GURODO-168605 format. One record per residue: x, y, z negated of N, C-alpha, C in turn. Coordinates in steps of 0.1 Angstrom, whole numbers, plus 5000, padded with zeros to 4 digits. Atoms other than C-alpha are relative to their C-alpha. Layout:
XYZXYZXYZ
...
END
This chain:
499650145001253747326472501349984994
498750015006257347386463499950014985
500149995015256347506428499449884994
500650125005254147196423501149895000
499050104999257046966434501050024989
499049975010259447146411499649974986
500650035013257147116381500049854997
500150155001256546746387501449944998
498650055001260246696392500650024986
499549985013261046846358499449904990
500750105009258446626341500649865002
499450134998259946316358501449994994
498750015006263446416346499949994985
500250015015262146456310499749854997
500350145003260746096313501249915003
498850084997264045976328501250034991
499049965010265946116298501250075006
498949924995268046346320500250124991
499749885008269746646304499450125006
500749884994267346926311500250124991
499949895010268647146283500950115005
499249894994270647366307499250115005
500849894995267747576317500150124991
499849875008268447936307498750054994
501249945005264848026304499549934987
500550075012264147746279501050004989
499050005011267347776260500950125001
499149895000268848116255501249964992
498750045006272448096244499950024985
500149995015272648016207501450034995
498749975005275548176188500649884993
499450115006278047936174499649994985
500450015014277247796139501050074991
499149935009278747986110501049914995
498950075006281947876094499649964986
500550055013280647656066501149924993
499050095005283947496059500950054989
499249955011285347716032499849924988
500150095011286047516001499050054990
500949955011283347525974500750034988
499349965013284547715944499349954988
500850065011283547495915500250094988
500049925013282747655881501249964992
498850025009285947685861500050114990
499949905011286647855829500750135004
499349874997287448225833499350065013
500749944988285348265865498850074996
501149925004282848545862498749955006
501350044996279148495866499750055014
500349944987279048735896500849925011
499250084990281848535914499349875003
500750134998279948205908498750035008
501249974993276748375920500350025015
499749984986278448485952500349875007
499750134994279748135959498749935002
501250074999276347985952499150065011
500949934990274548245974500549965014
499550044987276848166003499749855003
500350144999276347795997498649975004
501550014996272547825998499850045014
500249944986272648046029500649915011
499350094990275147816047499249885003
500850114998273047516041498750035008
501349964993269847696052500250035014
499749964986271447836083500249875009
499850124993272547486093498749935003
501450064997268947356089499250095009
500749914991267647666107500449975014
499650044987269747566137499349885005
500850134996268147216137498650035003
501449974999264747366133499750075014
500149934987265247596164500249905011
499950104990266447296184498749915001
501350075000263247116174498950075007
500949914993261147406185500250005015
499650004986263047416218499549875007
500450134995262347046223498549995002
501549994999258647106218499650095011
500349904989258647396242500449955014
499450044987260647216269499049955010
500950044990257747036286498850105003
501149914999255347326282499950075014
500149924987256347526313499749915012
500450094989256247226337498649954999
501450045002252947116322499150115005
500849884996251547466327500050015015
499949984985252847476363499149895007
500850114993251147136372498550014997
501549995004247847236355499250065012
500849934989246847446386500349935014
499750074988248047186411499049895002
500950114997246346886427500349884991
499650115009248146656401500250054986
499849955014247446816367500249894990
499850105011248746626337499150054988
500949955010246846856312499450135006
500649874996244447146317500750124992
499549885007245447506307499650014986
500649995014243147496277500749894991
499450105008244647166265501550044996
498649965003248247306268500050114990
500049895009247347626250499649954986
500450055013245747426222501149924993
498950085006248647186217501250084996
498749925002251447446220499750144994
500449875005249547726202501050064990
499149925008251947986187501449944999
498650055001255047766192501050095005
499149914994256648016214500350124991
499849895010256048296189500849964988
499250045012257448096160501449985004
498650024995260548006181500750145001
499349864998261248376189500350064986
499849945014260748476152501349944994
498950075007263248216140501350025008
498849984992265748266169500650144996
499549875004265948636160500650004986
499650015014266248556123501449934999
498850075000269048306130501250095005
499049924994270948546153500550114991
499649895008270948816127500649954987
499450055013271748596096501449945003
498850074997274548406113501350094998
498849925003277148696114500250044986
499949975014276348786078500749894992
499450115007277248446066501549975005
498650014995280348426089500950104994
499149905005281748746076499550044985
500649995013280748696040500950074990
499349945012281748926011498950054991
501049965011280049075980499150115005
500849894995278649366001498949955009
501050054990276649146025498650004994
501550015004272849186022499249935010
500850084991270348946037498550014996
501450005005267149036017499150065011
500949944990265749256045499649895011
500350104990265948956069498949904995
501050095006264048726046498650074998
501249925002261549006039499250015014
500649994987260949046077499449865004
500450144997260648666081498649974993
501250025008258048656053498850085006
501149914995256048946069499449955012
500650054988255548746100499349864998
500650135003253948446083498550005005
501350014994250648546099499949915012
499950094988251748356130499949864995
500150145006252148046108498649974996
501450025005248648096094499149965012
500850034988247248096130500449855004
499650134996249347786137499449894991
500650095009248147606106498549985002
501550014998244447686113499749915012
500350074988244847526147500749865000
499250125001247147236136499249875002
500850134999244446966132499549985014
500650004986242847056166501149965010
498850024991246347056182500349855000
499750145001247046706169499049915007
501150084994243646566179500050015015
500049984986243946716214501249925006
498850074996247546576218499749855000
500350145001246246236207499149955011
500950034990243346236231500650005014
499349994987245546346260500949895002
499150114999248046086252499349875004
500750124997245445816253499449995015
500649994987243945936286501050025012
499049974989247146016305501449944996
498850085003250045776306501350085001
498849924998252546036318500250094988
499949925012251746266289500449924987
499750095011251845976265501649974999
498650035000255445886276500850134996
499449885003256446256273500050034985
500249965014254946306238500749904990
499350105009256545986224501550015000
498650014998260046066235500650145004
499449874998261046436232501450004995
498550005003264846496230500450134992
499649895008266146716202501550004999
498549995001269746846203500450004985
499449995013271846796172500850124998
499249885002273947066155501249995009
498949994990276847186176501249924996
498850085004279447006154499649864998
500550145003277346686152500549915011
499650104990278446366169498849965009
501250044993274846296179499550115009
500449894990273946486211498550025000
501549994998270246406214499449904990
500750105009267746246190498650005006
501450024995264346106202499050024989
501049975010261346246183498750025007
501349994994257646226189499450144999
500649875000255546536196499250024987
500849995013253346456165501050054989
499149965010256446476143500550145001
499549874998257646796159498950114996
501149915003254246966155499950024985
500149995015254446906117501250094995
498849935005257847086115499750144995
500349865005256447446113499350004986
500650015013254247346084501049984988
499050035010257147196065501050124998
499049895001259347496073499750114990
500449895009257347746053500449964986
499650055013257847536022501550014998
498650005001261547506029500550154998
499649865001261947886033499750054986
500449965013260147936000501049954989
499050065009262547695982501350075001
498749934999265547875996499950144993
500249875007264148205983500249984985
499850035014263948045949501449994996
498650025002267547935951500850135001
499349874998268748275964499850094988
500349915012266948465936500749964988
499450055012268348235910501550044999
498649964999271948325921500350145005
499849864996271448685929499850094988
500149915012272148945902498850105001
501249924999269149155893500350145005
499749874995271049475902500550005014
499650014986271949355936498950055009
501049944991270249545965499049895006
500850114994268949205978498849964991
500950065010267049125946498550045002
501449974998263849325951499449965013
500550054986263649235988499749855000
500350145001263948865980498849974992
501250025008261348895953498850035008
501249974992258949055977499849895010
500250114991259648786003499449884994
500550125008259048515977498550024997
501449985004255848675966499149985012
500850014988254548696002499949855004
499950144996255648336009499149914991
500850085009254048195977498550035002
501449974997250748375984499549935013
500450074988250748236019499849854997
500150155003251447876006498749984992
501350025008248547925981498850005009
501149984992246248036008499749875009
500250124991246847716029500049874992
500050125008247047476000498950014989
501149985010243747545983499449864996
500650135003242747175984501049914992
499150085008245147065956499249894993
500750125006244246725941499450044987
500649975013241746775913500749924988
499550085012243046675878499149894997
500850125004242046325868499550024986
500549985014239746335838500149874993
499950125009240446095810498749944997
501350075003237745835801500249904988
500150125008236745545778499650004986
500450045014235245385746498649944998
501350065004232345135735500149924988
500250095012231044925705498649954998
501350075001228244715692499050064989
501049955009225044765672499749904990
500250115009223644455656501249914999
498850075000226844305666501150084993
498949945007230044375648501150035010
498949964992232744565666501349954994
498850065005236044375662501250085004
498849934995238444575683499650085012
500249924988238444855709501350075004
498849934996241045035729500050035015
499949964986242045195762500949905008
499250094992243244955789499850055015
500049974986244045005826499549885008
500550114992241844795849500350025014
499849994985242744715885498649975006
501350014994239444775902499950055014
500049964986238944775940501350065005
498749964995242644815945500650124993
499449885007243145115922499949994985
499950015014243945175886498950094994
501149925007241045285863500349994985
499950005014241345385827498749964993
501250045006238745195807500150004985
500050035014237645175771499349874998
500550145001237244805763499649974985
500550035013235144695733499849854998
500250145003235344345718499149994988
501050025011232244255698500149854996
500050135005231643935679499649895010
500550094990229943775709500250045014
499849964986230943965740501150115001
499049904996233544185757499450095010
500649904992232344505772501050105005
499149904994234244735796499250125004
500749884998233145095798500850115004
499349874997234045435810499150114995
500749895006233045775796499250075011
500849934990230245945815500450145001
499849854999230746295829498750064996
501249935004228346515811500150155000
499949855000227446885812500450054987
499649945012228747125786498950004989
501050005011227047075752499249884999
500750125000225546745761500849894992
499350115007226346435739500649915010
499350094991228946215755499549864999
500550145000227945865765501049915009
499250094992229645555779499149945011
500750074989228745385812500649865001
499550145000229045005811500449965015
499550054987231144875840499749855002
500350145000230744505831500149944986
499850075013230444265802500049855002
499950155000231143895795499749954986
500250075013229643685767501249924997
498850085003232543525749499849855002
500350144997230843185754500449975015
499750024985231443235792501550055003
498749944997234943405789501149894999
498950105000237943185798501350075005
498749954995241643255803500649895010
499550104990242743065835501449974997
498650045002245942865832500750055013
499249954989248842985855499749935013
500250084988248142705880498650025006
501449984996244442795882499850145006
500249864996245043165890500050015015
499949954986244243315924501150105000
499049894999247043545937499450134997
500549865004246743895923499950095012
500049904989245544165947501250094999
498849915000248244405958499850124990
500149895009248944645930500950125005
499249884996250144995940500950044988
499049975010253345055920500550145003
499549864999254245425914501549995000
498650004999257845485924500650054986
499349975013260245505894500350154998
499649865001261345855903498850094996
501249925004257745985899499849994985
500250025014257445835865501050074992
499049935007260745975854499950155001
500349864998259846315868498950054990
501149975009256646315847500550004985
499450015013258646205816500850134997
499249885001260946495822499250124997
500949895002258046735824499450004986
500650015013256546605792501050054989
498949965009259946645774500250155000
499849864999260346995787498850084993
501249945006256747085776500149994984
499950025014257446945741501050114994
499149905005260447175738499450145001
500749874999258347475750499150024988
501049995011255747395724500750034987
499349985012258347385696500550154999
499549865000259847725707498850104998
501249915001256347875710499550004986
500450015014255447755675500950094991
499149915008258547935661499750145002
500249864996257748255680498750054995
501349955003254048265672499549954986
500450065013254048085638498949905002
500950124998252047795653498750035006
501349974995249047985666500150085013
500049924988248748095702499249925011
500750064989246748035734501049925009
499050074992250047935751500249864995
499850145005250447635728498849915005
501150084996246947515737500149975015
499950034986247647555774501149895002
498950094999250947365770499549864996
500550135005249247085750499049945011
500950054990246547055777500849945012
499250054989249247025804500749874996
499350125005251146765783499049885000
501050115000247946565778499749945014
500250044986247446555816501149915005
498850084996250946425822500049874993
500050135008250746165794498949915004
501150084995247446045806500349935013
499650064987248845995840501049894998
499050115004251745795825499349884995
500750115005249345585806499349925011
500750064989247445505838501049925009
499150054989250445435861501249924996
498850085004253145265840499749854997
500150145003251544935829500249915012
499750094989252644635850499749854996
500250145005251944325828498649965002
501450044997248844135841499349934988
500850075010246044025817498749985007
501250044992243343835836498949944991
501150055007239943765821499049955010
500850064990237543525838498649974994
501450055003233743475836499849875007
500150134993233343105843498849995009
501250014991229943175859500150105012
500049904990231043475880501450035005
498749964994234243665887501150034989
498949975008237643755873500250154999
499749865001238744095860501550014996
498649995002242344215859500450134993
499449885006243944455834501550005001
498649995000247444585835500550074986
499649955013249244635801501550035001
498649965000252544785792500949914992
499250085010253544525766499349864999
500550135003253244155761499449994986
500550005014252544235725498550035000
501549974999249144395734499249895007
500750114993248244115758499849894990
500250115010248843865730499050044989
500949965010246844075705498549985005
501450014994243744085728499649855002
500350144998244043715737499749934987
500250075013244343605701498750054993
501349955006241443825689498849935007
501150074993239143675716500049864997
500050155003240243315710499649974986
500550025014239643355672498550014999
501549994999236043465679499449885007
500650114993235543185703500049874993
500050125008236242925676498649984993
501350015005232743005663499049945010
501050064991229542845677499350115008
500649894992228743095705499149955010
501050044990225843085729500150105012
500049924988225743215764498750085000
501249924999223143495771500150105011
500049894990222143775795499350114993
500649885006221444125782499050065010
500949934992218344295795500650155002
499549874997218944645810499850094988
500249915011217444805779501049964989
499050045010219644595755501450055003
498649954996222744685775500150154999
500049855001221745055775500250044985
499949975014221345045737501449974995
498650045004224644865732501050105005
499049914994226545095755499850144993
500349875007224845395738500750014986
499550005014226145285704501650015000
498650015000229745265716500750134996
499449875003230445635712500150024985
500149995015229345615675500949904993
499350115007231045285667501549995003
498650024996234445325684500950034988
498949975010237545315662501150075006
498949924993239945445688499350115007
500749884995238645795695500750075012
499249924990241445935717500949915008
499050074992243645825745501350004992
498950015009246845705727501350075006
498949924996249145995737500450104989
499549915011251346225716499250134999
500649875000249446535726498649994993
501250015008246346395707500350004985
499750025014248246375675500050144993
500049885008248046635647501450075000
498849935000250646905645501049964989
499150045011252046775612500549865001
499550134998252646425626501450015006
498649994995256346345633500049975015
499850024985257546365669500749885004
499350124997259546045666501550035000
498650005001263245965668500650015014
499249994988265746065696501449964996
498650055003269045875696500149855003
499850144998270145515692499749934988
500350095011268745245670500849875002
499250135000271244965661499249904993
500850115006269444645654500849875000
499550145001270844305642498949914998
501050115003268444015646500849884994
499250105007269743775620499549865003
500550145000267543465618498550004999
501450025002264043325616499749864993
500450125007262243065595498549985001
501450025000258842905593499449925012
500550074989258642705625499749854996
500550135004256742375623500849895007
499250104993258842185649501150075008
498949954993262042225668499650065014
500349944987261942455699501250085004
499049914994264042675722499550144998
500649875005263543015706500950125003
499349874998264443375713499150114996
500749885004263343725703500150115011
499949884992262544045723499750124990
500249875007262644405709499350105009
500749894993260244675720499950134991
500349875007259945045711499150085008
501049914992257345305720500850125006
499349904993258345565745498950075009
501049924992256045845759498649934999
501350055002252945675745499749865003
500250154997253545315756501349934996
498950085005255845035746500949945012
499150054989258944925766500949894993
499150105005260944605762501550055001
498749945000264544705753501249904998
498950095003266544395742499449864999
500450145000266444015742501249924994
498950085005268443765721500249885009
499850124992269943455736499149894995
500950115004267843135735500849904990
499450095009268742925704499249865002
500650124995268142565715499649904989
500550125007266142285698500350024985
499849975014265942425662498750054994
501149945007263442525635500550124992
499449885007265942785620501050065008
499049944991267542985647500950114992
499049905006270643195636500650085011
499449924989271143465662501150094996
499049915005273043725643500650095012
499649924988273043945675499650154997
500349865002273344325674499750075014
500449934988271744555699500050154998
500149855001271844935706498950045010
501349974993268445065717499950155000
500249864998267945415731498650044996
501449965004264945595715499750135006
500549884993262945865733498750044993
501249965008260646005706499349884994
500650125005260045655692499650004986
500550015014258045575660499949864995
500250145004257745195660500949915007
499250114995259844885665499149875000
500750135000258244555676501049895002
499250124998259844215674499049895004
500950114996258243925694500949875000
499250125000259443565689499349905010
500550094989259043325720500649864999
499450134996259442965728500250005015
499650004986261342935760499449885008
500650114992259542735787500949985013
499250034988261642565814499349925011
500850074991258742405832499650095012
500249904989258642575867498549985005
501450014996255042445872499150104993
500849905008253942705847500250145006
499849874994254742985871498750085001
501249925000252343275867499950075013
500249944986250943385901499850154999
500249855001250243735887501350075001
498749935000253943825883501249915004
499050094996255843525896501149974990
499050035011257443465862499449884992
500450115009257343155840499550054987
500649955012255143205810500649944988
499550055012256843165777499050024989
501149995010254743105746500550094988
499749915012254643375719499749924987
500150075013255243215685499650094989
500449905010254843535665500450135004
499649864996255043905667499750094988
500249915011255344195642500550145004
499749864997255644575641500350074987
499749915012257244825617500150145005
499849864997257245205616501450044998
498749955001260545375621500050124991
500149885009260545595590501450075000
498749934999263245865595500750004986
499349995013263945875557500749874998
499450135002264745505557501149975010
499150044989266445465590501250105001
498949914998268545785591501050014989
498950015009271245675568501249935007
498850064994274845565575500049854998
499950145003274245225560498949925007
501050094994272444925574498849984991
501250035008268844875562499449865005
500550144997267744505560498549994998
501450015002264144415565499549865006
500650124995261844115573498650035006
501349994994258944095597499349864999
500750135001256343825589499049995011
500950024988254343685619499549865000
500750134998251943395619500849894992
499350105009253843225590501549995003
498650004996257243295607500650134994
499349885006259743535590501350025009
498849964992262343715612500750104991
499249915008265143875593500950095009
499249914992266844185608500550124992
499449885006268944495600500050115010
499949894990268944835615500650134994
499649865004270445185614499950085012
500349914990270045495634501150105002
499049894997272445735652499250115008
500749894993270946075662500750035013
499549984986271346185698501350105000
498949915000273746475689501349924996
498950075003276046225672500549915011
499750094989275845985701500750075012
499449924989277046265725501550014999
498649995001280546245712500849915009
499150094993283346115734501350024992
498849995009286346035711501249935007
498850064994289745985728500649904991
499450105007291545675718501450054994
498749975006294545715694501149925006
499050094994296245425711499950005015
500149994986297045495747500449875008
499650134993298045135754498849925005
501250074996294545015758499350075012
500849944989291745115783498850084995
501149925005288845235762500550134993
499749875006288945605753501350065006
498849954993291945655777499650055013
500349944987291845885807500249905012
500050104989291045695839501350025009
498849984992294045855857501249934993
499050065007296345715830499949855002
500250144999294845365832500449955015
499750044986295045345871501450015003
498649994998298545475871500849894994
499350115007299645215845499849875007
500350134993297944935864500450005014
499749994986299045065898498849965008
501250044993295445025909499250135004
500849894997292845245925498750014991
501250015009289945125903500449924988
499650085012290545015867499649865000
500250145000290844645862498749964993
501250045008288044635836498750035008
501149974992285644795861499849905011
500150104989286544555889499649874995
500450135005286244245867498649994996
501450005005282944335851499050015012
500849994988281444435885500049865007
499950134993282644105900499249904993
500750105008281143905872498550025001
501449974998277844085874499449965013
500450044987277644035911500049855003
499950144998278543675908498849934994
501050085006275943565883498950094992
501049925008273943865869499250095009
500749904991272644045900498549975001
501450045000269343855898499450004986
500550005014269043895860499050114998
501049895003265844075850500550104990
499649905009266744405835501550024998
498649995001270444385842500450154999
499549875004272144695827499050084992
501049935009268844795810499849924987
500150095012268544495786501450014992
498749995007271144545758500749864998
499250125003273944285754500250004985
499850025014274844145720501350094996
498949905003277044415703501349934996
498850075005279444165687500849945013
499350054988280144005722500750125007
499549884994280644355736501350054994
498849965007283144445709501249905002
498950104997285044115715500650025014
499549974987285344195752500850135000
499249875001286444555744501449974995
498750035007289244425721500949925010
499250084991290344175748500550085011
499549914990290544435775501050104995
499049915006292344675752501449944998
498750085003294944405743500549945013
499650074987295244295780500149854998
500050145003294343945768500149915012
499950084988295443675792498849915002
501150094999292343475785498750085004
501249914997290043765796499049945010
500850064990288843585827499149884995
500750115006287843275807498950064992
501049945009286043495782498850055009
501049944992284143675810499149895006
500850114994283043345826499149934990
500850075010281643215793499050104993
500849905007280043545781498750025006
501349964995276443635783500150125009
499949904990275943855814499650144995
500449875005274144135795501150064991
498949955008277244165772501150065009
499149954990279444205803499650145005
500649874995277144475817500150114989
499949905011277144645782501450044998
498649975001280944635782500450115010
499749914989281144815815499450144997
500649875004278645085803500850064988
499249945012280645125770501350065005
498849954995283845175790499850145005
500249864994282445475809499550094989
500549915010280645605778501250054991
498949975009283945605758501250075007
499049934993286045775785500150144992
499949875007287546095768499350115007
500849904993285846295795499249925011
500850084991283046175819500749985013
499450034987283946015852499950115010
500249884991282546325870500650124994
499249895006284646545847499250114993
500549895007283946815822500050135008
499849884993285247085845498950025011
501049994989282747005873498649994995
501450035005279746935850499150125003
500949894998278247295852499650015015
500349994986278547285890499149895005
500950114997276846945892498650044996
501449965005273947085872499450115009
500549904991273747385895499649945014
500250064986274047175927498749925000
501250084999271246935918498850084998
501249915002268947225909499650075013
500349944987269147355945498849945006
501250054994265847325963500149975014
499850024986267047345998500949885003
499250124998268247006010501350025007
498749974993270947146033501050064991
499149945010272447356006500449904990
499750105010272247075981501049905006
499150094993273946836006501550065000
498749934999276747086012500750014987
499449985013277247145975500449874994
499850135006277046785963501249935006
498850064993279646665989501350074996
498849935004282046945981500449974986
499650035014281846855944500749864999
499350135000282746485951501450025005
498749974994285646615972500950064989
499249935010286846815942500449914988
499650095011287146515919501449955002
498750074999290546365911499849865007
500150124992291246065934499649884992
500450125007291045795907498550004996
501449985004287645935895499149985012
500950014988286245965930500049855006
500050144994287345615942499249914991
500850085010285945455910498550035001
501449974999282745645914499449945012
500550054988282245545950499949844999
500150145002283045185940498849964992
501250035008280345195913498750035008
501249974992277845355938499649885008
500350114991278145065962499649884992
500550115009277844815933498650024996
501349975004274744975920498949995011
500950024989273144985954499849855003
500150154998273844605958499049944989
500950045011272144555924498550035003
501349964997269144755935499349935012
500650084989268744545967499349884995
500750125006267644265944498950044991
501149955009264944485927498849914999
501150095001262144235936500249894989
499750115009263943985914500450064986
499449955012265844185888499250124994
500949885004263244475885500850124997
499249885002266044735886500150085013
500049914988265445005912501250104999
499049895000267845285921499850104988
500349915010266045505897500249944986
499750065012266245255869501550014997
498550005002270045235874500550144998
499649875003270345605876499750054986
500449975014268545635843501049954990
499150065009270945395827501450065001
498649964997274245525843500250155001
499849854998273545895849500650074988
499449945012274246005813501449944997
498750075003277045755810501250065008
499049954991278945895840500150155000
499949855000278146265835500050074987
500149935013277546335798501350064996
498749935003280146595789500649964986
499350025013282646565760499350094990
500749935011281546695726500250155001
499749864999283347035731499150075011
500849944989281547085764498550014997
501450015002278146985751499550074988
500449935013278047185718499050115003
501049894997276247475735498649955004
501350054996273447245746499349934989
500750085010272647065713499150084991
501049945008269547235701499149894994
500950115004266547005697500449875007
499750134993267046635705499249995012
500950014989264046665728500550105011
499449914990265746965745501149935008
498850074993268846755753499449905009
500550104991266746475767499450075013
500849954988264446695789500950075010
499249924990267146915804501349935004
498750064996270646765803499949865006
500050144996269846395805499349985014
500750024987267246425833500850055012
499249954989269546635854501149905003
498950104997272346375849499549895008
500650114992269946105861499850045014
500349954987269046315891501350015009
498849994992272646375901500449865005
499650134996273446005901499049945011
501050054991270145925919500250065014
499749934987271046175946501049925008
498950074993274245995954499649855003
500450144998272645645951499050005013
501050004989269945745977500750055013
499349944989272545906000500649885009
499350104992273845706030501449984995
498750045005277145526023501150125002
499049895000279945776014501449945000
498750064999283445686026501050104994
499049925006286445816007500850085011
499249934989288445886039499250105007
500949914993285446046056499850134992
500349895009284746256026501250104999
498849915001288346386024500350075014
499849944987288446446062499050115004
501149904996285146626066499950114990
500249895010284546966051498650045000
501449965000280846976059499149885002
501150104998277846746056498850075004
501249954996274846836076498849914996
501250085002271346716067499250025013
500849984988269246646098498549994997
501550005003265946626079499650144996
500449865002264446966082498550014996
END
């Protein structure tokens, strides 16, 4: 009876949130955490690779050890109710049966003991760190015990199901399983955290992946002649084989599809479009015939069989209508892929392009490796083609239903709409195709199609140009040919990774037939081959709100496209051209600056201004913590630009930016008046230009290699430790200004539903601006333009994104604390 009462008493105390962590049986004494507070030795000139490797090894291990302590605490919290539950199982008041307990807590005790022993042996090695310390044998032993994890994983689903059923049938167990108490790290302010049993049961599965990532990081920073190297290699091999064995159900690669055309009918246009069907994106091949629109997908066929299309739906053009904005039903919820996933895929594509170029040089253009790389690039580019379009294009059958496509460019939407409306001017009759007629028509699509391949660069011939990397300077001068006065503006688009992106927008020229914009823009090119200019009439009627994207629909007056010929564009002089569109002529000029030229940071010869002058000099002269130019531009953007669509992404007018630059350099007394009158994109562009023209980046040349190493760390705890030490190593003016900008960019991102600028968008814009090293520092990196984009730039974006996604960072806290723990294990 006494044993029964004691067990029930412990369970009651768990439910009453009492501190039951003093039990010696449940919590053997944990050694104190290692001293992780030694300052991070940043990479400086003259420091040997072995010294840097030693620092990075300790950094990785310190972070991992901190997360290992948290993991052990989580396992303890999971084990805490097990003993009293087991004791009550044989009493008159059982909470769970012995079998249920063994199923739910299967192998947890064994896993706890393995990691407790690993922690106790690794801790002193890190505490007494020097170049003779070896830890490979510890990781090798940990990897050799992964069989316990295999047993846990095999039982995991049953454990969860059992816990859920028991929770539903027993209120006492439900309360216990929803509120387990986990101790924080010894130096943490938080004593206990409340976590559900379901969340804790997942931790062992997550932990194997974490250990594998740490092994990657350790190997990267361990010399090949170090005694740890072969042991760590062996541990990594075992861990990877284990992960492969439990991750066999990898998502199958999506197969690309699409293409149809007419027989007795004439095929007018065909192409690949993304259809939103049953809540998911589908890549379709859409065929426009003289009397109908047909949407198809490519059938899956066995090897050697002739490929065919499968008709998804068709609409006779006589029945096809474009509903007006006020007639539209609300669009079904569209799943938007997070920006960081899109940018990650872009990074992979760029890296593969670089590998292909290197492989071509090594093998003279012929190798199986090139084919494998091209296949991988095709998969990534096809994924982008499917997941990036966001512009809605709705087609309605007046007798039946609506269909919704998502396009990447207003240009394409206009082309499809215009082609359909042109055909509808003829005398068309409604009809219904018999199943045989539809089969014959769909069967002819493969033969009649004009667009044979998905429009991605991996489908292009080897001798086709890869496109331009760098900056295109465009001046939109004027336009002629309008029949009546209107409020007119232009947008500029360039292709990037197989689809088009809007990059710049002129101001609206009011009530005119001959707008004179004379506005200059700087557009970043990422393997671009074409420039598009679209001319719009601005609509101010709010009743024309489009329910598909909650934006007022402006009327396209004309559009045109030109190829970016490297021979023509890559000269130092401006090249003037004219685009003709529907009787309208738009006059513009352009010139191109390659990426390696744009990497230069040129110090100002005049130290009296602010552009091109060290930030420490400016703040000392102004007696300020953050440069005046930064404070004023940020204030103006937050006052009237924070809801501007594409703020910081849409280019400002270059002449306005230069005027503001001159005013700030001269300390013009009228600068506040200028700011209040200036277009907000020009103010945003001035702020970007200030950081871009600093003689060294805000995050400094000296620390740049360390930032690149820190962001590449796989283990979150080690990365946190490293990235915070790096911030602490910045000069105070740089650090204070950086933290000021972080908070500003976070506030901008809070308005993402309106301004369409996510944290990742902002990191993409500002990452290279705040981190790109000076010319001297970057010379070693300037090989291929695509190399620079794929490696340096993407890493710069990731560094800024890391800090943007981090909880608020206080200058005083940062300087006071010497360690940041991550509690997410």
